[in-house]
Each structure stands twice: as structure tokens, then as C-alpha cells.
N, C-alpha and C positions, 0 to 999 in steps of 0.2 A: 522467565518473566511472566507476568499475568497474561492469561490466555484471552485473546479477543474472540468474540463470537463471529464465526464466518458464515455468511449468508449468501446464497446464490438465488437469482431469479430465473424463472423459466416461463416463456410465453410463446405461443404459436400465432396469436392474432394481434400482435402489436404490444408495445410497452405501456404499462400503467404508470403514468408520471407521478400519481399520488403515492404509489408504493415506493418508488425510488426516492421521492422527497422525504417520506417518513423514515426510510432506512438511513438516509444521509443525516437526519437530525439526531441520530443516536450515537453518542460517543461510546467507544469501546466495542464498536461493531465494524466489521469489514465486509464490503460487498465483494465476494470472492468470485463472482462470475455472473454474466448476463447472457443466458442461453436461449436458443430458439431451435427450430426444426432441423437446423444444419448439424446439430451435435448428436452423438450417441450418448443418451442420458446416463446409462449405467456406468459407462467408461469415464465420463467427466466427473461424476460424483466420486468414483473411486480415486481418480488422480488428484482432484482438488481437495478431498477430505473435508468437505463442508460440514457444518453442524446443522444448518437449517436450509431447506429448499422452499422458497415461496413460489407459488404457481398461480399465474393469472388465468382465471376460469370464466371470464366474462364473454368470451367470443364463441364463434360457431364450432371451434375445435374442442370444446369442453368435454363431450362424451369420450372422444378418443384419448384426450389427456388423462381423464380419470381412470380409464382402463390401464393406461401405461403406469400411472401412479400406484396402482395396486401391486404390480410386480416390483416397483421401486421399494415399497414398504416391506415386501418380503425379503428382498435382497439386501436392504440396508435398514435393519430394525432399529439401529441407533439414531437414525436420521429423524429430525423433526420436520414434518411437511405441513406447510400452511397454505390453504387455498384462499385466493383473493377474488372477491367479486362474483361468486357463484350466483347465478339467477335463482329466484325462488320457484324452482320447478321440481315437482315431486320425483320425477324420474332421475334428474340430475342429483338430487339429494340422496337417493338410494345408491347411485353410483359412488357418490362421495363417501358414504358409509362403508361400502365394500372396499373402497380404496384405502381405508384406515387413515384418513388425514388426521393429523394431530389437532388442527384448529381450522376453523373457517372464519374469515373476517370480510367485512363489506368493503366495497370501493365506492367513493374515494376513501382511502385508508386514513384512519385516525391514528396518529402516533401513539396515543395512550393505549388504544386497543391492541396495536401491534406489540407494544411492550408487554402487555399481559400474555399475548400469544407466545412470546419468546421466553417466558418464565421457565418452562420445562427444559428447554435447551440450555439456559443459563445455569441451571442447577448442576449440570454435568461438567462444568468447566474447571472446577477447582484444582484438579490434579493433572491438567493437561497444559503444560507450558507452551509459550509461543514467543517468538522474537518480535522486534519492532522494525517496521519498514520506514526508512527515511528516503523520500524522493527529493532529488536535487534538480532544479530546472532553471536554466538560464533565460535571460530576456533577449538573447540574440547571440550570434556567433562572437566568440572572444570574450564572453562575460566571465569566464573562469569557473563555470559550473563543474567541469570535469576535474580540474585541479582541486576544487573544494571536495568533490565526492571521494576522490582517491585519498586525499590527506585525512579527511574525516574518518574514512574506513580504517586507516592505519592507526590513527589516534584512538579510536574506540577499541581496537584490538589490544592496545597497550594497557587497558584498564581491566584489572581483575580477571585477566585471561579470558576475556569475552571471545566467543566465536563470531566472526564477522565475515560476511560475503559482500562483494560489490559487483553490481550487474551493469553492463554497458548496453543501454537500449538505444543508442544512436546506431541503428542497425546497418547503416551504410558507411559512415565515416567516423565512428567512435574510436577513441584512442586511450581507453582506460588501461588496456594491457600494455600499450607502449609507455604510458606514463609510469607504470609500475615495473616496467622492464621484465615482463613475464612472457613466455612463449607457450601459449595454450595448445595442447594436443587436440582438444575438442572445444566447440563453441556452443552458443545458444542454439544455433541451427541444428546441430546434431542431437542435442538434448531434446529439442522439440519434436524430433522425428520418432522418439521412443513411444511405444504404445503401452508399456508396462507402467506400474505405479512408480512415482518418483520417490524412491526411498533413499536412505543415506548412502548406500553403495552406489546407486546410479548417479546421484549428485556429485559424490566425490570423484568419480571417474571423469566427469565433465568439467570440473573446476580446476583451474591452475592455482598453484600455491605460491604466494609471495613470502619472502623471508620474514616479514613481520607477523605472519600467521594468517593474514587476510586471504580469503579464497576469492578468485576472480572468475566470473562468468563472462567471457569475452563475446563481442559481437561476431556475427557470421563473417567468414573470410571473404566471400564473394558478394560485393555490393549489389550485383545484378540479381542475385537469388537470396535476398536477405529477409524475405517475408516470413514471419512467424505468426501462426494463428493466435487469435486473442484467447481462445479457450486454452490452448497449450501454455501460453504466457502466464495466464492466471494460475494454472495448475503448478507451474514451475515456481512462481513466486510464493504460492502457498506452501509448497514443499520446503523451500528455503526457510520460510518463517518457522517451520516446525523443527528445523535442524540447526538454526543459527540464532544467536542472541540479537544480532543486528543485521539487517539487510539494507545496504545503501544502494540506491538505484540512480544512475546517471540518466536522467530522462531525456527523451527527444525534445528538441526545442520547438515543437509544433503542437497545436491542439488537435489531436486526433484520437481514435479509439484506443490506440496503444497507451497514450498518456492517460486516458480515462481509466483503463484497467489498473494502472499503477496508482493513480490518485485514489481510487476506491479502496485500495488496500493500505494506503499510507497512514501511518500514525502522525507524520509531520511532512509537509511539503515545504522545502526550503527554496524560496524564490530569490534568485541571485540577480541583483541589479548593480549598477554603478552610478557614480555621481556625474551623469551626463544626461542631457535632455532626451535623446533617442532611447536610451536604456530605460529611463523612468517612464517614458511614454509607453513603451512596450509592456513594462510591468503593470501599468494602469490598465492597459487593454486586456492583459492576461487575467488580472483580478476581476475585471468586469465580466469576462467570458466565463469564469469559474463560478461566479456568484449565482446561486440557485441550483447548480449542478455539482457542488462540492461542499463539504463541511468546512466552512471558512475558519472555524476555530482551530483547524489543523494547519493553517497557513502561517509560515514564518518568513519574514522578509530579511534577507541578508544584503548588506551593502559591501561590495568588494572593491578593492583598490582605493581605499580612502587615503587621500594624500595627507602628508604631515601638516601642510598649511591649507587652511580653508580656501575654497574657491567660490564661484558663483552659487553652486549647489552645495548644500551641507546635508548630513544625514537627517537632521531635524526637518529640513525642508522636504526631503524625500518622504519622511513619515507623514508630514502634513498633506503632501500631494496625494499619497496613496491611501491616506486615512487608515494606516496600519502602523503599529509600533515596529521599530527596528529591533530584530531579535539579536543580531550580532553584526559587528563590523570587522572586516578583514583589511589590514593596512596595505598600502601600496608599497611593494618592495620588489620591483621588477627584476633587479639584478639577482637577488637571492632566489626568487621563484624560477626565473628562466634558467639559472644555473642548475637547479634541481631537476627541472623538466628535461633539459638536454642530457642529463646523466641517467634519466629514468629512475630517479630516487625521490620519494616524497620529501617535501621540504621539512616535514616534521622529523625526518631522520637525517637529512643532509645538513640542515642548519637548525638543530633543536633549540638553540638559544636565541634565535631571531624573533623579532616582534610578530612576524607573520605566523611562525610556528606557535607562538603563545596564543594567538587568536584562534587557531585550530584547536588547541587544548581547551580554551574557554568555550568554544562551540560544542565540543564533545561533552564538556562538563554540564552545559545547559541542557543538552538532550538527555544525559544521564540523570540529571535532577528531575526532569519531567517523568522519566521512566520509573525512578524511585518512588515518586509520589503516586504514580499509577499502581505500582506494586503494593504500596502501603495501603492504599484505599481498597484494593482487591483482597488483601490478606484479612481485612476486617469484615469482609462481606461474603465469605465463602458459604456460610450457612445463614438462613434467615433466623435472627434471634427471636426468643420468646417475646410475644407481644407486638412484633413488627410485621406489618402487612407484606405480602409477597411483592406488591407493587413498589413499596419503599425499598425493600431489599434488592429488587431487580434494578431500580434506578442506581443504587450504590454499585451493584455488580457491573453495570454497563457504563458507569461513569457519569450518570446524570443525578448529581446530588441536589 
């Protein structure tokens, strides 16, 4: 699939909100990490396999940062390093030249200037494939997000022999492995303890295999020791994207930094709600919280358990309330779904002729359609054509037509 540009930010003196806002505004770009002094920079660059490192240079730590960036440029010559907000100081400018920064841009960050700075990195992407990350988030307990994540993964795996992984990020009480009836030897916790690069061999050792071909990265076994560092999580998800066509993530139901890491990498966030006032109210609050800190063009609203007969709430009313279109509806079929869940068999395999299975097929088709359109757009934009400006080409390459 078309390769997304993976960008990480690094700052020692606090976050530059204008930089994050500019990055979020660009389609076809993933924020692959937000790092500070707590990380070992060379190690996380190697594990995350980023294309671009943006470094905030406006604070008192700038001289130390610039010295470190010199060694980064030597160790990772393929990496594009962009300095942000460097003061107009002759000594700092000399250090910046020695550090071999690819670009320097001012703060507050102008998205158009950032696009120009990303041009060099974008040119390298044509031959480097990457998968698509679909995050599934419920609006509360019992919303059906895990059922949707598991069935979507299996349905995607049935199409054109796609390689699909599903990740359980409900670190304490997730049950993706139970729903698929797999017994993992290793979990996310063991994988996160590895210090070496997350290559295909290491990933395959940690993933449990479902009979459908879906690979499962299960939650940690011990709920009391279920913490996974954000840096490690980002590196693992990035590695999965380089080795799988689709990565489906069953997100935690809370707004925290773990959710933010997933959403920064997501090509689509499926927000699962139901035709009930508490669920829709929660969906509205989640959307309000994400606005400004997430690219809302990637939001997809799903309505789960839609009854055969209309009630007080309809999907149309939900769309009006949330001011978002409904991407897909999953019908209410408690008997069929509960039977499949209790067997540990996805409903798309247990009852493939049911209406609810047909809805999962439709959902997978919609996501495949979006992916196909992205691939088609990227295929025509691998090289800047004669007479076309690099800015126009870059907009096409990153999805901003």
C-alpha cells in the first residue's frame, strides 16, 4: 500500500503546539512519536524507522540538542531532520550548520512552509510500502468495539490474501484473544521489553496466529503490570505497519496518551456508538475532546446494534446530533453475535450468511475502497511531472489535492 510519511517530534523544553497542529493538518502523514529527554534518541529512531525528525529548538536546551543532532545525522544519513523555532543567534546558527539539519523553519509553524520542508523526505517514499492502521474505539463498556475490531480484521484478511494484524490495547481487561479463541505464547508486554529493532522475525515470535490468517498481538497477561511505554508502543505499531497490509487496533475506551499515540498513526478512527442517549452523549464528548488535537477527516462514526424497527433514536438523528455522517451501520442480532462470541469464533465465520456478517463485509469494503483511492492517488504522484511545482506534487503525494 502507499507509504505514509512517518514524522516524530523531539523537544526538551516543552511542546510546540503550532508544530503539532501543522502536522495534524496534513493527510498522508503519521505522527510516529513525540519524544523528550526520557528517551534514548538513537535507539527510538532505529526502532520506529521514522522518515522525518522535527526538533523544537526555541528553548534553553538548544545548544545541547544541536550537538546531539550532529551525531544523529551521522548515524542516520537517510533521516530528514527539521529544526523548528531556532532563535536568530549567530552561535546557534553555526551549531545548526554543523548538525547538518535538512531544514530550519520558524515558529509558529506555517503548514505551507512545513510542506516545503517535507518535500525531500516525500521523494524517497515511492518504493517503500506501508499498511493502514484502523483504530476502533467504543463510547463506553459494551459498545461492541472489540467485536467489531475482531470481525473487521478477519474480514479484511479474506480479501486478496491481505496480511492483517489485530492489536488489543485494552491493557488490563481486553479480550481480543478470547474472542478469536487463540492462546498467545507472548503478549504486547514481552514485545515491549525487547531492545532490538522490531523486525519481521521478532514480530512473528510475539504474534498468535488465528486460523483465518489474522495475527493477534494480545494484551499483557498481568493486569497489575500492564504498562507499556508510549515510545515502545509507537515503535511496535510502526513496525507492524511495515509488515502488514492492515493493522486493526482495539483502542482503550479512555482519552489518554496511549489513545493519542494510536490516533496519531491511524488512517481511520472508527468511533462505535449505539442508538441510546448515553452512548451518543459519550460520542459527542469524545468528538469535542478530539477536535483540535486530531485530524477529524479521519473520523468514521459507526452505529452498532441498529434494531430492525426504528425507535426514539435513529441513525439519521445520531448523525444530526454528532454533526458527522454515519460511515456504516451494524444491525442488532444479539442471538447470532452472542453465539459466535461464546464459541470464540468471529461471526463472519460462524454465521457468514447473517445480516450482521454482511455488515462487516460492507465495512471492510468501505475501508478497502478508501485504501484503493489512496493508492491510486499515490501511484500518479511518485515523481514530480514536468512543469509541475514541487509544492503541487507534494500536496498530491501527501494527499492534499
